[in-house]
C-alpha positions, 0 to 999 in steps of 0.5 A: 672692226671685229668683222673677221671673226665672224666672217671666218665662223660663216665660212667654216658654217658654209664649208661644212653644210656644202661638203658634208653629207647627211645620213639619210635612212633610205629605207624610211624615205622607201616606205613614206615614198610607196605607203598609199593608206595614210591619206597623203596621196594623190586625192582628185579633190582635195583641191576643190575646195580651195577654188578662189573667185577669180575661178568663176573670172576665168571661165 
């Protein structure tokens, strides 16, 4: 017994998450996506050191 309150709270929280519209800073997102000087951009050599022992078997 006693599950009715917990289920009602879970349902309320789920509805809030589903239907809420979070405030998104679109300007900050645009700045983050358009910046290339921070070192997090596309660097073809950054995954070179991640080779594992299975790469040799596939070749």
